[in-house]
N, C-alpha and C positions, 0 to 999 in steps of 0.2 A: 279411416278405412283400414281394416285388418285382414291379413291373409294367414290361414292356418299353415304352419310349417311341419308340425309333428304333434301327434296325440299318443299318449301312452298311459300306463298305470304303473305306479311305483309302490312296491311292497317292502316290508322289512326284509333283511337278508334271510335266505332259507335256513330253517332250523334254529332261528334265534328267539322266536316267540311262540309259545304253546297256545292252543285254543283256550280261551277263557272269556268269562262274562263279568261285567261289573254292574251291580244294581244301581239304579238311579235313586238318589235320595230326594226328599221333597224339594230340596234346593235346586236339583236338576230338573225335576218334573215341572217346577214353576215356569221353566223356559221352553217346554216341549213344543208349544204352539207359536213361539216367537219367530219372527222372520229371520232369515239367515243374517249372520254378521258378515259384512263385506268391507274389506280393507284393501287399499292400494298403496304400495310403496314404490316411489319413483327414485331411480338412481342415475346420476350422471355417469356416462361411459362414452366419452367423445370419440374414442378410437375403435368402437365396436363396429364390426362388419358382419354381414350375414354368414360368410364362411367361418369366421372366428366364433360366432355365436353357436352355430350348429356343430362344429367340430371340437370346440374346446369347452365353452360354457355349459351347453346343454348336458353333455355327459357328466361333467362335474356336479351339476345341480342334481341330476338324477341319483348319482352315487351317494352324495352327502344326504339327500332326502331319505334314501333307503336306510342309511345308518342312523339317522335321527329318529325315524319311525320305530326302530328297534326299542327305543326308550319311551316313545310316545305312541305305543301300539293302538290305544283306543281311536286315534285319528285315522287309522287305516281300516278300522272296523265299521260297524253300523249300529245305529239305534234300532232296536226291535220294538216296533209299535204294534202291540197285539190287537187282533180283532176279537179275541176272546176276553171278555171283561174279568174273567177269573185270573188272568195273568197280568203281571206288572211289566211295564216297559223296562228295558235294560240295554246296556252297551255290550255287543258281542264281537269278539275278534276270532276269526278262524284263519289258520295258515293259508296264504294265497290271497287274502283280502288286501286291498290296495287303495291308494289315493289316485284319482284321475288327475293327470297333469297335461296341460296343453301348452304348446309353444307357438306364438304368433309373431307376425311382422306387421308393423303399422307405419303408415305414411302421415299420420296426424302430426300436428305441430307440438313437439315435446315441450318447447319453451313455454307455450301458452298453457299447457296442462299443469305445469308446476308453479304457476303464478298464484298470487293470493286474491287477485281481483275477481269479481263475479264472472263465472263461465257456465255455459249450458250444462246442467247436471246430467242430461241424457248421454252426452259424449263419453262419459267415463265408463259406461257399461260395456263398451267394446273391449275393456281390459280386465273384466271380472268373469270368472266361470260360474255357471249355474250349479246348483245342487240337485241331484236327482232323487227320485223315490220309486222303488220297485216293489211289486207284490211277491212275497215269498210263500208259496203254497205249503212248503214243508213246515214252517213255523206258524202257519195260520195267522200271518200278520204282514206288516209292511216293514221293509228295510229302509231306513232313512240314512242317506249318505251324510257323513258328518264333516267332510273336508274335501274341497276341490281347489286346485291351484292353476293359475295361468301366468305364464311368463311372456311378456311382449317386448320385442326388440324394436327400437327406433334407431335405425342404422346411422352411425356417426353421431348420435346424440345421447342415447341412454337406454335404460331397461326399466320396465314396470313389472313388479311381482304382485299378483292379485290373489287374495285369499277369500274364499267363501267358507264359512263354518257354521254348523248348527250350534246354537247357543246351549242346547241340552247337554252337549258333551263337555263344555267347560266355559268358564268366564274369561274376561280379558286377561287376568293374571296368568291363567293356564295357557291360553293361545299365544300370548306374547312370549311366554317362556319357551314354547315350541319354536316360534319364529326365530328368536335370538339364538337358540341352540343350533337350529339348522344353519343359520348364517355363519355361526362360528365354526362349525364343522366344515362347511364349504370353504371358508376362508383359509383353513389350515389343511386343505387338500385331503379331507376325509380322515384325518388322524385323530379319531375320537378317543382312542385309548389313552394316548399321551395327554390329551386335553383333560380327561377325567382325572388322571393321576396327578396332574399338575394343579388341579383345582381351578383351571381356567374356564371349563365348561360350566354353564348354569347348573345349579343344583338339580340333580335328576328328579323327575316327578315321582310323587307318592300317590298311590291310588286307593289306599285303605279307607273305605267308607266308614269303618267303625271309629275313626278318629273324631268324627263329628258326633257329639252326644246330644240327642234330642229324643223326645217321646216318639216311639215307633209308630204310633197311630197317625202321626202327621203324614206319613207316606200314603196311607189309605185315603186320607182327606184329599190330598192333591191328585191321586190317581182317579178318584171318583169325579173330581172337577174336570180333569183332562179328557177322560174317555167318554164324556157325555156327547161329544160331537165328533164326527169323522174328521180325519186330518187330510188336507189336500196338498198338492205339490207346491213347492216354493217358487213362485214366478217372479220375474223382474218387475219392479213397479213402473213400467214404462207406458206412456210418456210420463215423466215426473212433473212437467210443467214448472220446473224450479231452476234456479241458478244457485251454484255453490261458491262460497268465498271463505277465506281464512282471515281472521283478525288476530293480530299478535299483541299481547300485553307484555311490554318490556318490564324489567324489574323496577325501573323508576316509575312507570305508570302504576304498577301494583302498589308500590310504596306510597304514592300520592293518594290512591284510593283508600288504603288502610288508614293513613293519617286523617283523611276527611271523616271516616267513620268513627275513629277513636276520639276525635275532637267533638263530634256531634253526639256520640253515645259513649261517654267515658267509662261507664260501668259494664260495657259489653265485653264478655270474654270470648276467646277463640276467634279473633278477627284474622283469619288465615287468608292466604292468597286465593284459595278456592272460594271462600265466602265473598270476597269483594268482587272477584271476576264474575262469578255466577250471578251475584246480585245486580251488577252493572248490566250484564247482557239481558237478564230477565226483565229489568226495568225498561231498557231501550227497546227490546223486542215488543213488549206490551204497548209502548207508545207508537211503535212502527205499525202495529196492526190497526191502530185508529186511523192512521194516514192511508194505509193500503186497503182498508175495508170500511170505508166511510158509510156504506149503506147498512152496516151491521152495528146498531147501537147497543152497547153493553151496559147493563144496569151497574151502577157504582157499587152496589151491595153484592154483586155476583162474585163467588169465590174464584181466585186464581191459585193454581197449584204448581209446585216446583218439585219434580221427582229426580232424586240423585241416588246413585248406587253407593253402597257401603261394603267394603271388603270385611267380612266378619272373621277371617282366619285368626287374627291375633286377639280378637275380642270375645271369642267363645271360651267357655270354661269347661274343660281345660283348653288352652289355645291349640289351634291346628297349625301344622307347619306351613311356612310360606310357600313351599313347593308342592303343596297338595294340589293335585290335578282334578278339576271338576268345578262345579259351581259352589261358591261359598259367599253369596251376596245377600245382604238385606238392603234396606233403603231408608231414605229420609223423605218426608213429604210435607214441607211447610206450606201454609195456606194464608193468604191475605186477601183483603177485599180489592176488587178491581179498581175502585176509585183511589185507594191508597197507592196501588202499584204504579198507576200512570200519572199520579200527581207529582208536584214539585219535590216532595220528599220521598218519592218512590224508591230511589236507590238505597236510602238509609233504612226505610221500612223493610225492604227486601233483605238487606244485609242482616238486620236484626232478626228477622224471621228465620233465615237460614242458619245463623249462628246459634240461636236458641234451639232449633231442631237438632243440630249436631250435638249440642250439650245434653238434650233430653234423651235422644234416641241412641246416641253412641257413647259419649264420654261418661255420663252418669248412669247408663243402663247396665245393670248387672246381669240381665237376662236378655241378650240381644236378639235371640230367636223366639222370645216369648210372644204369644199372640199371633204366631205365623198362620194359624188356621183362618185368621181374618184378613190376611194380606190381599187376597183376590178381591174381596168385597171393598176394601179401602181404596185400592188402586182403581178398581172398576168405577167407583163413584167419582174419583178425580178425572178419569177419562171421559166421563159424561159431562164434564165441565171444561174450562180452559186449562190445559196442562202444558207445561214446558218441561222438557226432560234433558238429562245429560247422558251421553254415551262416552265412555272412557274415564280417565282419571288424571289428576294433576301429577300422579306418580308414574304414569305410563310413559315409557321412553323407547318407542320403536325407531326413533332416528338413530339409535345406537346399534341397530341390527346391521352389521357389516358383513356382506357376503364375500369380501375381498375387493370390493369396488369403492370402499369408503362408506361413510354413513349415508343414510337416505337423504335425498334432496327434498322430498315432499311426501307427506302422509295425507291420504284422503280416506275418510270414513264414510262410505256410501250408505251405510245402514240408516243414517238419519233422514234419508229421503223418504223412508216409510213411517216415520214417527210423528207426523203432524208438525209440531213445532218442537225442535230439539237442537242441541248443540253437541258437537264432539269436543273433547278436551284432551290435551296432552302437553307434555313439556315442549318448550320451544326449541327449534333446531338452532337458531342463530343467537338467541339471547339467553345468557346464563341467568337462571332464576326467573325466566319468563315463561309464559303459557301461551299456547295456541288454541283458539276457538274456531271451530268450523261450523258454518251454517248453510242450510239448503232451504231456500225460500222462493216463493213467487217473485218475479222481477220487481214489481212495484213495491213490495214489502222490503225486499233486499235494498233497493235504492233508498227507501226511507230510513232503514236501519243504518246504512253506511253514513248518511248525513248526521243522524242523531249520535252515532258512535263517536265520530271524530269531533263534532261540536261539543259533546259532553266531556270528552277527555281534556279538551282545551279549556272548557269553562268551569269544570267541577272545582 
């Protein structure tokens, strides 16, 4: 149960950011209709009290957020979704635009929320803010809010910082860069100038869309696809009818899985941590669905797809800086037969399919954005079949976002609640070289997965 303590809007400091607009590239437009990305970061803060929270922490968070938005101004603006098909969507910032921020108090059990075992997914929506959509008569379009933040106090236990963002404004690399920059400025009492000069602050974002070289007609292709249907407000997916749990792959577990794959398929290249973890979860989930959905008989010849994001920044010719703010993602989409995936050799078949897809689409691909006009059709076909997807990356490290309270205790990616069968992925908090996988599944399927997961790790 939560209680509202304060609601406000935080803008960049006055006279620090001029009015400006950013065009949306086809890489941004691709995400315009996607559901909001929702993340929760839980922090231990055992000595936190309501007076300390309201009198000390809240003012600091608002000040440091304002300073951070000076560098990440698109997050204080809006996406303009035109009603006139002659116009293209864009990001617009005007002085006075701001980010809605709410501060709540909760009596929920903090200890339970930060555990790894299955918990009711609906409970986490008390700690995440909604994104709004308003009609702007002046621009003859809709303003789409791109960021909302909620900070929740658990007196004497900890704090949760919740982020809802529109995927159209930026990918995980961009948003994580913002979160870590805000955390660092808050930790150092708002002294952003000295942090920048000392090189301690994350690289400041770059917004120049001309850095990405691609055929300009791709923008029109994606605009025509997007504007065919009206856009609606982003609602919470409640009730989810799901439970969420976290599964940790330690470095030794990952090494064991790699050794098994290399022994079984000695000629397979690029047997990375991502390959073996993704293959293992894909295989175990497919087997869990048989247990949890016995009434649904799936033909052994039916295709199973696995969708994973690929950061294209370093792979575009010429390369795009790592601090480019926006969307710069392509994807991999390996496919195997259902009978192969759920069979005794399913883990190895999945690992080979994922590794070969990475080699074909990423490592050996000299034109990583080539064929982009067909992306919607290709992914659409996979969505009409059985699809398992990934949110996040093995390189994402939000546990390092320290607001001055130490590293985060727990990360929860609520977005996977809306993606059918999906997993979140990030670096492990407690295990050097390890990875964390988050799942949100109906209880009967989660129970089946848990049993198969631990039996498989012991028996592989």
